[in-house]
C-alpha positions in Angstrom: 0.0 -0.4 0.0 1.4 3.3 -1.1 1.2 5.9 1.4 0.4 10.1 0.6 4.3 10.6 1.3 5.2 8.2 -0.6 2.8 9.4 -3.4 3.6 12.7 -3.0 7.6 12.2 -3.8 6.3 10.3 -6.9 4.7 12.8 -7.8 7.0 15.8 -7.3 10.0 13.3 -8.9 7.4 13.2 -12.3 6.8 16.8 -12.1 10.4 17.3 -12.1 11.2 14.6 -14.9 7.9 16.9 -16.7 10.7 20.0 -15.7 13.1 19.0 -18.7 12.3 18.3 -21.9 9.1 17.1 -23.2 10.1 14.4 -25.4 13.6 12.5 -23.9 12.7 8.8 -23.5 14.8 8.8 -19.8 11.2 10.1 -18.1 9.5 7.7 -19.0 10.3 5.0 -16.2 9.7 7.7 -13.8 6.1 8.8 -15.4 5.3 4.8 -15.3 6.2 4.2 -11.3 4.2 8.5 -10.8 1.4 6.2 -12.8 1.1 3.6 -11.2 1.7 4.8 -7.3 -1.4 7.3 -8.7 -3.2 4.0 -9.8 -2.6 1.9 -6.4 -3.0 4.6 -4.5 -6.9 5.6 -6.0 -7.4 2.0 -5.6 -5.9 1.5 -1.6 -6.5 5.4 -0.5 -9.0 7.2 0.8 -8.4 11.2 0.1 -11.9 12.6 -0.9 -13.2 13.7 -4.3 -10.2 16.0 -5.2 -7.4 13.5 -4.7 -9.3 10.3 -6.2 -10.2 13.0 -9.2 -5.9 14.5 -9.5 -4.9 10.4 -9.3 -7.7 9.8 -12.5 -6.1 12.8 -14.2 -2.9 11.2 -13.4 -4.2 8.0 -15.0 -5.2 9.2 -18.0 -2.9 11.8 -18.7 0.3 9.8 -18.6 0.0 6.6 -20.6 -0.6 9.0 -23.2 2.7 11.0 -23.1 4.5 7.9 -22.5 3.4 6.3 -25.9 4.0 9.3 -27.3 7.3 9.3 -26.7 8.1 6.0 -27.1 6.3 6.3 -30.9 8.4 9.6 -31.4 5.2 11.2 -31.8 4.9 15.0 -30.8 4.2 14.9 -27.7 2.9 19.4 -27.2 -0.7 18.3 -26.1 0.1 15.5 -23.7 3.2 17.0 -22.4 0.6 20.2 -21.4 -2.2 17.9 -20.1 0.5 15.9 -18.2 2.1 18.6 -16.7 -1.1 20.4 -15.5 -2.4 16.5 -14.0 1.0 16.0 -12.1 0.5 20.0 -10.9 -3.3 19.3 -9.4 -2.0 16.2 -7.9 0.4 17.7 -5.6 -1.1 20.7 -4.7 -3.7 17.7 -3.5 -1.7 16.3 -1.9 -0.4 18.5 0.3 -3.4 20.0 1.2 -4.3 16.0 2.2 -0.9 16.2 4.7 
C-alpha cells in the first residue's frame, strides 16, 4: 500500500522529470512509476473527491504521454495535459497531508 508521503514523492519526481525536455525518453520510467503509484493509491487509499480526481487525471494523461514519447510522436498536447495533471495532484496531496 502506498502512503501519502510516498505518493507525494512520486508526484514530485514526475513533476521534476516533466520540467526537463518533454520528449526525453529518460523520463518514461519516472512517469510510469508515478502512474502506477497514482493508480494504486486510488484503489487503496481514500482522500476525498479532489484527490481521487487528481489521481484519475494522472491515470489518464500519463499513458498517453508515455506512448507518444515511445513512438516518437509530437508530445505537445499530451505533455501539457500531463504537466497540469501532476501539478494538481501535488497541490491536492500537499493539502491532504
